[in-house]
C-alpha positions as CSV (number, residue, x, y, z in Angstrom):
1,M,3.6,-2.3,-10.4
2,E,4.5,-3.4,-13.9
3,V,8.3,-3.1,-14.4
4,K,9.5,-1.8,-17.8
5,E,12.7,-2.8,-19.5
6,V,15.5,-0.4,-18.6
7,K,18.1,0.4,-21.2
8,D,21.4,2.2,-21.0
9,D,19.8,5.5,-22.0
10,T,18.4,5.7,-18.4
11,F,14.8,5.0,-19.4
12,A,14.8,7.8,-21.9
13,A,14.6,9.9,-18.8
14,S,13.4,13.4,-18.4
15,Q,15.9,15.9,-17.2
16,G,14.5,15.6,-13.7
17,E,14.6,11.8,-13.6
18,A,18.1,11.8,-15.1
19,L,19.2,13.9,-12.2
20,I,18.3,11.1,-9.8
21,Y,19.9,8.4,-11.9
22,Q,23.1,10.5,-12.2
23,Y,23.6,10.3,-8.4
24,F,22.1,6.9,-7.9
25,P,23.0,4.8,-10.9
26,Q,22.4,1.5,-9.0
27,L,18.6,1.8,-9.1
28,T,16.6,-1.2,-10.2
29,A,14.1,-1.1,-13.0
30,E,11.2,-0.9,-10.6
31,Q,12.8,1.9,-8.6
32,R,13.4,3.9,-11.8
33,E,9.8,3.3,-12.9
34,R,8.5,4.6,-9.6
35,F,10.8,7.7,-9.6
36,A,9.6,8.4,-13.2
37,A,6.0,8.2,-12.1
38,L,6.4,10.9,-9.4
39,D,6.3,13.8,-11.9
40,A,2.8,13.2,-13.3
41,L,1.5,12.1,-9.9
42,Y,2.6,15.2,-8.0
43,H,1.6,17.6,-10.8
44,D,-1.9,16.0,-10.9
45,W,-2.5,16.0,-7.2
46,N,-0.8,19.4,-6.6
47,A,-3.3,20.9,-8.9
48,K,-6.1,19.6,-6.7
49,I,-4.5,19.9,-3.3
50,N,-1.6,22.3,-3.0
51,V,1.1,20.5,-1.0
52,I,4.1,21.9,-3.0
53,S,4.4,25.6,-3.9
54,R,3.0,26.0,-7.4
55,K,6.1,28.0,-8.2
56,D,8.3,25.1,-7.2
57,I,6.4,22.1,-8.6
58,D,8.5,22.1,-11.8
59,N,11.6,21.7,-9.5
60,L,10.1,18.5,-8.0
61,Y,13.1,16.2,-8.7
62,E,15.8,18.6,-7.6
63,H,14.2,20.4,-4.7
64,H,12.1,17.6,-3.3
65,V,13.1,14.1,-4.5
66,L,16.9,14.5,-4.7
67,H,16.8,16.6,-1.5
68,S,15.0,13.8,0.3
69,L,17.6,11.3,-1.0
70,G,20.3,13.3,0.7
71,I,19.6,11.2,3.7
72,A,20.6,8.1,1.7
73,Q,24.1,9.7,1.4
74,V,24.3,9.7,5.2
75,I,22.9,6.3,6.0
76,N,22.2,3.0,4.2
77,F,19.2,1.8,6.2
78,R,19.4,-1.9,6.9
79,P,16.4,-4.2,6.0
80,G,13.8,-4.2,8.8
81,T,14.6,-0.7,9.9
82,R,11.6,1.4,11.0
83,V,11.5,5.1,10.1
84,M,9.0,7.7,11.0
85,D,8.7,10.8,8.7
86,L,7.5,13.5,11.0
87,G,5.7,16.4,9.3
88,T,5.8,14.6,5.9
89,G,3.8,17.2,4.0
90,G,3.3,15.7,0.6
91,G,5.5,12.8,1.4
92,F,9.0,14.1,1.7
93,P,11.4,12.7,2.5
94,G,9.5,9.6,3.2
95,I,8.2,8.5,-0.2
96,P,11.5,8.9,-2.1
97,L,13.3,7.1,0.7
98,A,10.7,4.3,0.6
99,I,11.4,3.9,-3.1
100,M,15.1,3.8,-2.4
101,F,14.9,1.4,0.6
102,P,12.1,-1.1,-0.3
103,E,12.9,-3.4,2.7
104,V,12.6,-0.6,5.2
105,H,9.2,0.4,6.8
106,F,8.3,4.1,6.6
107,H,5.5,5.7,8.6
108,L,4.5,9.1,7.3
109,V,2.9,11.4,9.9
110,D,1.3,14.8,9.4
111,S,-1.2,16.9,11.3
112,I,-2.9,18.1,8.1
113,G,-5.4,15.6,6.6
114,K,-5.3,16.8,3.0
115,K,-1.5,16.3,2.9
116,I,-1.9,12.7,4.2
117,R,-4.5,12.2,1.5
118,V,-2.0,13.1,-1.2
119,C,0.5,10.8,0.4
120,N,-2.0,7.9,0.3
121,E,-2.9,8.5,-3.3
122,V,0.8,8.6,-4.4
123,I,1.7,5.5,-2.3
124,S,-1.2,3.6,-3.8
125,A,-0.4,4.7,-7.4
126,L,3.2,3.6,-6.9
127,G,2.3,0.3,-5.4
128,L,4.5,0.9,-2.3
129,T,3.9,-1.8,0.3
130,N,6.5,-0.6,2.8
131,V,4.7,2.7,3.7
132,T,2.0,3.5,6.2
133,T,0.5,6.9,7.0
134,Q,-1.2,8.6,10.0
135,H,-3.1,11.9,10.2
136,A,-1.8,12.9,13.6
137,R,0.4,15.2,15.6
138,A,3.7,13.6,16.9
139,E,2.3,13.3,20.5
140,E,-0.7,11.4,19.2
141,V,1.4,8.5,17.8
142,R,1.0,5.7,20.3
143,Y,2.3,2.2,20.5
144,V,0.8,-1.3,21.3
145,K,3.1,-1.6,24.3
146,S,1.7,1.6,25.7
147,A,-1.9,0.5,25.4
148,K,-2.2,-0.1,29.1
149,K,-1.6,3.6,29.7
150,L,-4.6,4.7,27.6
151,R,-7.7,6.0,29.2
152,K,-10.3,3.3,29.9
153,D,-12.5,4.3,27.0
154,E,-9.5,4.4,24.6
155,A,-8.3,1.0,25.8
156,Q,-11.7,-0.5,24.9
157,Q,-11.2,0.5,21.2
158,P,-9.5,-1.8,18.7
159,A,-5.7,-1.4,18.5
160,E,-6.0,0.0,14.9
161,G,-3.8,3.0,14.6
162,L,-1.4,1.9,17.4
163,Q,2.1,1.3,16.1
164,P,3.6,-2.2,16.9
165,E,6.9,-0.7,18.1
166,R,8.9,2.5,18.2
167,F,11.2,3.6,15.4
168,D,14.9,3.4,14.8
169,F,15.0,6.8,13.2
170,V,12.8,9.8,12.8
171,V,13.4,11.8,9.6
172,S,12.0,15.3,8.9
173,R,12.2,18.4,6.8
174,A,10.5,20.3,9.7
175,V,11.5,24.0,10.0
176,M,11.3,24.1,13.8
177,P,14.5,24.6,15.9
178,L,16.6,21.4,16.2
179,A,16.3,21.4,20.0
180,D,12.5,21.5,19.9
181,L,12.4,18.8,17.3
182,V,14.7,16.5,19.4
183,K,12.2,16.9,22.4
184,I,9.3,15.8,20.2
185,V,11.2,12.9,18.6
186,R,12.8,11.4,21.7
187,P,9.7,9.4,22.9
188,H,9.5,7.7,19.5
189,I,13.0,6.3,19.3
190,S,13.5,2.6,19.9
191,Q,16.3,1.2,22.2
192,R,16.9,-1.6,19.8
193,Q,19.9,-0.9,17.5
194,Q,20.3,-2.5,14.1
195,N,22.1,0.1,11.9
196,A,25.7,1.2,11.7
197,L,24.5,4.7,12.8
198,P,22.9,4.7,16.3
199,N,19.2,5.4,16.4
200,G,18.2,9.0,16.4
201,L,16.9,12.0,14.4
202,I,17.9,12.8,10.8
203,A,16.7,16.2,9.7
204,L,17.1,18.1,6.4
205,K,18.0,21.7,7.3
206,G,19.5,24.7,5.6
207,G,21.6,27.7,6.4
208,E,23.9,28.3,9.4
209,L,23.4,25.6,12.0
210,E,26.2,26.0,14.5
211,H,24.2,27.9,17.1
212,E,21.1,25.7,16.6
213,A,23.1,22.5,16.8
214,G,25.0,23.8,19.8
215,A,21.8,23.9,21.8
216,V,21.4,20.2,21.4
217,R,23.2,17.8,23.7
218,G,24.7,14.5,22.6
219,E,26.4,13.2,19.6
220,K,25.7,15.1,16.4
221,M,26.9,15.1,12.8
222,I,26.3,17.7,10.2
223,T,26.7,16.7,6.5
224,E,26.9,19.3,3.7
225,L,24.8,18.1,0.8
226,S,27.0,20.2,-1.5
227,D,29.7,17.5,-0.9
228,Y,27.4,15.1,-2.8
229,F,25.1,17.1,-5.0
230,H,26.6,19.8,-7.3
231,E,23.5,21.9,-8.1
232,E,23.4,25.4,-6.7
233,Y,20.3,24.6,-4.7
234,F,22.3,22.4,-2.3
235,Q,25.0,24.9,-1.5
236,T,23.3,25.7,1.9
237,K,21.5,22.4,2.4
238,K,22.6,20.0,5.2
239,V,21.6,16.7,6.8
240,V,21.8,16.9,10.6
241,Y,22.0,13.7,12.6
242,V,21.4,13.7,16.4
243,Q,21.9,10.5,18.4
244,I,19.0,9.8,20.7
């Protein structure tokens, strides 16, 4: 997409955009342009297909974009990393993270077709080339290396839709219990390691999580987003990492 000149006044940014630039001042001109475009895109598409609560759409940057970027406070994905956004809804956290990490591939998955349609339209309008989408449930996401396990009739179909390899991380804003989410995510995690943080699940969660996290075996890390973002909305918001 066309890159506009960025001046020290942070692009004459709206209050919402300025919130992003406040916490991520290192953004390039192209990244700022893409973040700036989100407001009009989501207001337009949300009026047609409701993927964000209409009471919450005016809080897009704080409640959805910045919340998604909380994951960037936990990990700096290395170029070439593959990330699945499971239950992406309207594209969160996947689309903001794809803007933040242009050399990382994001695969957005949701079981509701109209939500994937909105994702596709936003991705196209932003000119993002590091994002793919899939209208599917988690268990329907399959891989080229698993093609031999498909039924005979499925094996005769083109490989379109099959993923070339598994993912380094799965990210999600899903509301299901953490232990259930880990079970769903586990088959999709690659054994190849290429980031400082070992492969696994990174979930955006809220509220008291000690009991929920205690039901999950293995290495875990809970990060309070209030340590990074000072708005009241983030007082109970957390990023939960589970090594898989």
